N, C-alpha and C positions, 0 to 999 in steps of 0.2 A: 503494499499499499504506499502510495506517496504521501510525504507531510503534507500535500494540500488537502488529500482524501481524510487523512487524520485528523487534521485540522477542522475541517467541516463536518465531519462526524462528532468530533468530541464536542464543539461547541454547541451544536444542535443538542446533543444530548443533556448538556449541562444548561440548557438556555434557562430553565426555569429557577436554576440558582441565582444566577446572573441579573436576573431579572428582578428578584426579590430584592437583590443588594441593591440596583439601582434605584428603587422604588423607596427602600428604608433612607436612602440620602435625600431621594425627592421631598420624603416624610419631615426630613429635619433641615430646611434651608439655611445654611449659615453663611454670613457674608466673611469678607476677607480677614483672614488670621484670628477667626473666631470658630474656625469649623473643628470644633474638638469632637463633636459625635461623627460627622461624616469621615473625618481621618481616621477615626478609631477604627469604624465600620471595615474601611478597606484595610487598614493596617493589620487588624484582629485577622480577617480572612486570610491575608498572606501568610500571617505566622502559623494559622492552624494549618495551612496548606504546606508548612515546612520550609519556608522562607526565612531568613534570618533579617529581623527587621531592627534598626535604627532609628530610634524616634527623636524628634526635637533635634534635626539636624540645621545647621545653619543660623541656628541661634531663633527657630522660629518652633515655637511650641506644636504647631501642627503639620509640620513638613516632617517627611521621614523617606527614609530609602530602605527598601527589599530587596534582598540579595541571593542568589541561588548560583552554586558553580563555582569555580575559581579560576584564575588565570585570564589570559588573553585570549581572544577581545572581549571587551566589555560592551555591551549592547543596553542602551537605556530606552525603556519605555515610559513615558511621562503622563502623569496622571493628574487631572484637575477634578476638583469637588465641591469649590464655593458658588454660592448663590448672590443673589442681586437684590437689594433693599427695593420694596415698595411694590414689588411685582406678586404677591401672593395671588394665587390663583387655584381653583377646583379642576382638578383632573379631569378630562374627556368631556368638558363644557365647553359648550361652542357660544356662550356668551360670557363677558366679564363678571365673575363671581368670586370674589377673594374667598380663602380660607379664614384667612387672619388680615383685618382690615388696616393697610398699609405693612402688611408682614412681608417678610423675604420670600422670594420664589427662585425656581431655577430657571432664568429666563435665557441662559444661553446653554444649557443642555449638558452641564458640567456633571450631573449626576450620572449622566449617560457616559460623558468622557473619561471620567476614571476608571469605570467600572470595566469599560471595554479594553484599557489596558492591563487590568485585573485579568480580566478572561485571556485576554492572549499569553500572559506570563503562566498561567494556569496550563493552557495548552501545551506550551512549551515543554513547559514541567512533565507532562505526560508523556510526549513525544520522548524526551530524553530517558523516561525511566524504561523505554524498550529499544530506544537505540543508541544508549549513551548519550552523556554530555560534553559538551566542549566550551569553554570559555565561562563567561560570567554573565549572568542574565540580572538587570536590575529594575525594579520598578521604584521611581520616584514620586512620592506623594507630594505634589505642587500646590500648596496653599496661596490664595491671596492675587488669582490672577486677575479677577476683575476689580481695576484700582489701585491693586497693590504691588503687583510686579513681583512675585513671590520667588520665581525662577531668577530673577534679576540677583536678587540676594544671594541665591544659591550657587549662582556662577560666581559671584564676588569671594565667597566662602570657598570657593576651589573644588565643591562637591562634583564637577563634570569635568576635571582636569584629565583622569584617565579612562575618559569614555571614548571609545572609538566610533561610534554613531549614536544616535539618537533618533526615534520614530514617535509621532502621535498623530492625532487625528481632529478634527471636530466636527459635531453634529451639523447637518445642514438639510435643505430642502430637495439634495441632488448627492448622487455619487460623482467624485472626480478629485483632481489633485489641487492640493493648496500650494500651488505653484509661483504664487505673487508675493513681490516685496510689500512690507508693511510700512507702516508710521512709525518712527521713534516718537516716543513723546517724554514730557515731563510735566511731574505734578506738584506744585507748590501754593500753600495756604497764606493768605496775606490778612494779618491781624491789625485793625487800626484801634488806637486808644485815644479817646477824647475825653470830654468832660461833661458830666451830667448837671441839668439844669432845668429850670421850668420853662416848659417850652412857649408859656405865654408872659409870665411875669419877668422874668430874667431871661431871655433866649440869648441876649448878649453875653451872657457869662458861658454859655455852654461852647464846645466845640464836639461836633457830632461826627463819630466814626461811622454812622452810617451815609451821610452824606459823603466822606471819603471812600466808601465801596462805590457809591451810585457814580462818582467822577471817575474812580478807577474802570467801570465797567464801560462808561462812555468815551472815555479815552482809548481802550482796548477794541471798541467797535470802530473807531477811525483807524487803528492800526492796521486792520484785517485788509484794508486796500495794498497795503504797502509790503506785504509779505508775499513769499511765490506761494502761487495758485493751489498747490498740494497741500499747504499746511492747514492747520485749523487749530483754533482758539475757542476752547470754552471754558464756562466758568457756572458755578454755583454758589449762591449766598447761604452760607452755612448757620450764619450767625447774625442776626439783624439787630441786636440790642436790647430786644423786649418788646412787647406787644403795647405799649402805652404810648400813644402820639402826642402825648402832653410832658413827655419826657425826653430832653436830648438825648440822643444813645451815645454813651459813653465808650461801648465795646461793640466792634463787630468783625466780621471775616468773611472773605470771600476766596474760594477754591478754585483755581485754574488748573486746566487742563491743557498743554500746548503740545501740537502733534506736527511732525515734518518728516520728507521722506529721508532725510538724512540727521543723524544725533547733533552732528555740527550746526546745522541749521535751527534744530529745535532751541539748542542752547544760545544761540543768537537771538531767536524770539525771545525766548525767557528773560535775557537781558533786558530787552527794549519793554517786557511788560513789567520788571521791577521798576524801570525807570519811571513806568506810568503811573506804578503805586507811589512812589516817590513825590513826584508832582501832586496827586492825589491829596498826599499828606502834606505838603505844603500849601495847598490851595485851603486845606481847611483846619489849618493849624493844629494838626493832630500827629501822633506817634506812629510808625508802621515798622512791623516785625514779619519776617520771610521765614517759613519754616518748609523748608525742601521735604515734601512727602516721599516720594517715588519717580522712578524713570524707568525705561526700558529701550532696548536698541531696535531697529530695524530688522526685520526678518531677511536673512540670506540664503535663499534656496540652494540646495545642492542638487544637480540635474542628473548625475550618475544616481544617487539613492532614489530621486524621483522615477528615474526608470524601473527598477528593481521593485518599488512600491505600485507603479502603475499598473505592470504586469499581472501583479496580485488581485488589483482591483477589478480587471476584467477577467481572472480567473474565476473570482467567487460569485460573479453577477449582480443581480440585484434581487430584493425581497418579492414574493408573491404576496399580494393582499387581498383579504377577502369582501367582500360585498359591504359587510358592516365597516370595517376602514377606510373603503373608497368612499362610503357615506359620511361618515364623520370629516375624512380629509375635505370633502366638499362643502362641509358647514362650516368647517374654518375658512376655506376659502372665500366663503362668501362674507365674511367680515372682513377681508382685504380690500385695499384700494388698487385702482388700475396703476398706480404709481407704485403701490409694493411690488406688482408683479413685475411692473417693468425694471425695478432696479433689481430686483432678483434674475430677470432674464441678463440683464447687461453684467451682473457679478460673475454668475454662471460661464457667461460667453467670455470673459477675460481670462479664464484658466485655458482656452483652446485655440488662441488666435483666431484666423479668418474662417477655419473650421467651426471653432465655438459660436461664432458670430452665426453661421448658417443654421448650427443645431439648436441655438436658442431662439432663433428665428422661427422654428419649426414646431415649437413646442406645443402651439396651440392653448387649448383649454385643460392639457393636461395635469392634474393635480398631484400625482404620484407617479415618479421616475420609474420607466422600464428601462433605460441603458444609461451607459456610465459617459459623463459627460467628455467630448474629446478633450485631448491633452496638445500641448505646445510649448515649446520654451519660449518664456514672454517675459518681457520686463515691464510689463502693467504693474499697478498698484492695486492692492486692497486698500481702502479708505479704512483703516482700522488700525489697532496695534496689539500686540501678544508679546508677552515676556518669552515665549519660545524662541524670539528673537535673538535674547541674549546668548540661549544654548547654542544655536546656528553660527554665532561666533566663536564658539570654543571648540566645537564639534561638528562633521556632518549632521544635516539633519531634514529630514522630510515629514510631510505633513500629507494626509488626505482627508476628504470629506465624503461623509456617509449619509445615505438620506434616513432621516428621522422624523420629517414634519413633512405637512402639505408645501408643495412648491410654492414660494412667493413670501412664506412665514418670514418677517424680520425677527433679527436676533433682538432679546431684550424688551419683549412685548409679552401683554397676558396669554396671546395665541399661543406663543412658542411653549409656555408653563404648561397651558392646558395639555398640549401632546406630549410633554415629558415624560408621561406615566401612564402612556399606552401603548399597545401592541405594534404599532408604527414606529414608536421610538424605540422599542425593543428589539424589534428586528433588524432596524439601521444600528443598533448598537452590536449586535452580534455579528452582523455583516463587517463592522470595524476591527473588531475582536480577530476574526478570521485574516482579513488584510494584515494587520499588526504582528501578528503570531507566525503568519509565512513569511512578511518581511524580515523579521528580527532572526527566522532559523536560518534564512539565506545568508544573512552578515554572519552568523555567528558560525555557518560550516562552508561559504563559500570565500577563501582568500582574495581572491582574484576581484569578486564585486566588491569586498570592502576595499581593496586596496585602490581602484578606481575613486569610489568614493573619496576616501583619505587624499587620494593626490589632486582631485579637484579642489578639495577644501584648503589643502596646502598652497596651491596655485593661487586662489581667490585671497586667502588671509595675507601672503605675501607684501599684496599692494596697500594694504592697511591693517595694521595690529588692532587687537582688541581694547579698550580703554572701557571698564564698567562706568555707567552713567549715572550711577548712585555714589555719591561720597562716602567715603569709609564711617564717617562720625554718623551717618543716618541710619537708624534702624527701622525695621518693620512696626508699623503702627495700625492698630484695629480700625475700622469705621468710626465706631463710636467714641472714638478719640479726639 
């Protein structure tokens, strides 16, 4: 029996086990660096399976590394498990119905993401039990991808220094390669300190921190015209200084997220945003402090490793869907806008060059995909960020997409949360596990394939060495902090 057939049968036989684990993580959505239960669910399962688990790595309580085997090569499976704030939603429901008002929800499918990596690790262990092991397999439990850049902190701590290659995936509405570069980013909080006063009786005695935040945001809006067009500047006012309009607000804070194709571009924009904040403080006679929160590098694709993974994508094909699943997916589709669908087609098309454009244009009203999206080496951008980017700067890395949702479903929405605990999502997760397992086994046992990946990585890295975008003195912080 080939390792593909073995993996296919093993994952199918164990599907209920992996589905239960994914659903358990969906049930306890936890945000960045607070994923105590989610992390433990994965780490405990790996430990029970015979993996050696080291917890609290990288000085992050919820980060861990599970290892099996010894020696070279060292292949890493990356697993995420954090949720998003404010996206609580009932599973299997095609209308917005939160489980907990303003609660957390798995709006990016990370309950599926980490579990598929674990399933792949289990499948490799089972194959090794019958055919002998070679090298070291590691599962990296990576917290805080959403707004925390957990992997960047782990890379900074040297946890990937001896890894020969890393692979991962992301839930999506289609099957294809994650072969696009992403945006580097920097996140920082700007706090203004003023003087409280009675807003009617003695406003002249007050110095408004909220005014400073407002002026800073206005200045940043004007900045947008004068940065590279691929860059993004987002903000959220995280503290307004209170709910009383008759008090001059003495404390206020705004959190900025700055993105650009290259890290140095993001750093340059960040310095300009700092100058805008200084100007706002001068205009309002307040004091301003900056807290660097986190950053991540742009993603660097490895084409040799993508070729290995892409072959496995086609080897395992697409799931079959029942009439009930098709009906539910159609109900979700009905809640999406024409713009949602057009954006999804564009994102899928980017992964396949000219062939991708043709493929996306011919999708019509298809809700659940029945073929793999075309693949092409492309220099297009995915206009988002991922801390997998930092891993890709220190070891050859590849990623794929697997279909877990109705096509067109935007990430970070209630519609995605609603689908993350359904059979549609479970089927996509198990497909991803098969692709990850087969790709990792190739890297563990095919020296020539791994050598090609390493040679390309070294050639790319010679042009520009890696510098961690997070300063040494910055430590991971929870969302609630």
